[in-house]
N, C-alpha and C positions, 0 to 999 in steps of 0.2 A: 431396253429399247435399242434397236439396231442403230449403229453409228452411221450417220448420213454422209454422202459424198458432197463435198463443198468446192465451189469455184470462187476464187478471190479475184475481184476486179478492182484494182487500186493502182493509180498511176505513179505513186511514190514508192520506189523500190524498197527503201528501208522499212517503211510501214508495212508493206505487203509481206516482206520476209519475216518481220516480227510476228505478224498475224499467223503466217504459216507455221512458224516454230511453236507458237503457243498452242495452235490447234493440233499439231502432231503430238505434242506432249499430252494433250487431252484425248489422244487416240482417235481423232477424226481422220477420215480419208480425204486428203486434199488432191483433187484431180487436176489442178493447175492454177497458175497465176496469170492474169491478163492485165497488161499495163496500158492497153488502149482499147477503144471500142471495137475495132475490126477484129483483133485477136479474141476479145471477149465473145463476140457473136459466133466466131468460128468454133471456139471451145464449147459454147453452149449447144451448138448444133451437133458437133461431133462427139462430145463426151457426156452430154445429158446429165448435168449435176442434179442432185436432189434439192440443193439450196445454193443461192448465190449471195456472197457478201459484196455489196455494190457501192462503190464510192460515188457520191452524187456529182461532184465536180471532177470530171476527167479532162485532162489536157489532150483532147481528142476531138474527132469529128462529131461524135455523139456524146451527150451527157449520160450520167447514170440514170436519169429520169427517162431519157429516150430508150435506153436499154430495158428499163423496167416495163415500159409500155409493150415492147416486143415480147418480153418474158410472159407477160399476162396474156397477150392476144394470140401469140403463135405457139408458145411452148407450155404454158400453164405451170411454170416453174416458180416457186416462191423465192423471195429475196429479202435481205435485211440491208437497209441503207447504212453506210458509214459516212459521217459528215462532220464538218466543223461548224455548220450553221444550225442555230437553234431559234432563229427569229420566227415570230408567228406567221409571217408571209410564206417562208419556205415550208414550214410544217404544214400549213394549210394547203399548200400546193401539192406536196408529195403524198399526203395522206389519201388523195384521190386515186393514187396508183395502187393503193391497198398493200403496202409493205407488211411483211411479217414481223418487222422490228425496225428500230431507228436508234442507232448507237452514235453518241457524240464523241468525237475525238478531243483529247486523248482518252482512251478507255482502258480499263484494267482487264486482265485475263478472266477474272470472275464475271465482269459484266458481259464479256464476249461469250463465255460459257453459258451463262443464264439465258441470254438472248437466243442462242442456237438451240439450247435444250427446249425452250418454250416453242420455238419454231418447229422443232422436230416433233414435239407433242401434237401441235396443230396438224402436222402432216399425217399423224397416225390416229387422230382422235375419232375417226369414223369406226375404228375397231371397238370402241367402247360404247356403253349404253347411253351415255350422254352426261350432261352436267348434273352433279349431285343435287338432290332436293334440299330444301331449307333445313329440314330436321337433321339430315346427314351433316350438313355444314355446321349446324349449331353444336354438334357433338365435339367439334374441335375449337369452339369459340370460348372465350372467357365468360361471355354472357350472350343470350340469344340475339340474333339479328332481327331487325324489323323487316317487314315485307319490302319496304322501299330500299333498305340497305342490301337485301338479297338481290333485288332487281339490278341495282348498280353493280353488284359483284359479278353477275352474269355478263353485264356490259364490259366491265374491266377485263374479264377473261377473254372476251371477244376482241379485245384491242381497241375499244372505242375511247375517244377523247372525252374530256370533261364537257366540251361543247356538245358533242354527240349525245352524251348522257342527259344533258340539260334539255335538249330538244325532244328526245324520245320520251322523257318522263315529265315534260311540261313544267319544269322547275328552273330556277335561275342557276347560273354557274356557282354563285356563292352558296346556294343551298346544297348543290352537288358536293362542294368542298367540305361543307359541314358534315354531311352524311358520310363522306369518305373518311373523314377524321375519326368519326365514331366507329366506322367499319374496321379501320386499321387497328384501333384500340382493342376492339372485341376479338379480332383475329390475331392479336399479338404480333402485328406487322407494322413496318414503317413506310412501306411504299407498295405500288401496284405489283411489282415483280415478286415480292415476298408473298403477297396474297395469292397471286397466280400459282406460285410454286406449291402452296398449301393445297390448293384445289387440285393441282396436278397429282399430288401424292394421294389425295382422296380417291381420285378416279382410277389410279393404278392399283389400289388395294383389291 
């Protein structure tokens, strides 16, 4: 997969430089660092990144969420939020802006890499035939998925929350959690990211 051009929007210089160093070691193309919203919007307009790493709380005129709205409406450029906030209220609010990812600080280089690679895949997924059918998925499972588990798997890969999955499938969140526990076991995974990575590898075959 072609390495994508990334813009870092982060008002804490040390964190921004650490991210830049990690991404350069992973051979991504960093087109700039913006420490405030004005610089961020200028770089977005002039440099047209493929992906923006976007701090939610900027010590600036606009928040990361304000910039996200502009990215969606004017530029159609995807973004991954960087934040210290994991409370339900914040997550509920920011998911309406349709981020490609949500990384909690402090994060590891592996978490950053995984989030960016999944975002990069979503950018290129139109090149592929689509999500693998249940039989193809079952070929890499310890035991076959049920139809319900497969439906939830498709939702996970699309970035949907447990709440979204519950509403779409007309089941409770606790039932979703039970199905996901079984799904993780059958796919020999411990979280959503591992499951998505396995599907990504299937599609790339």
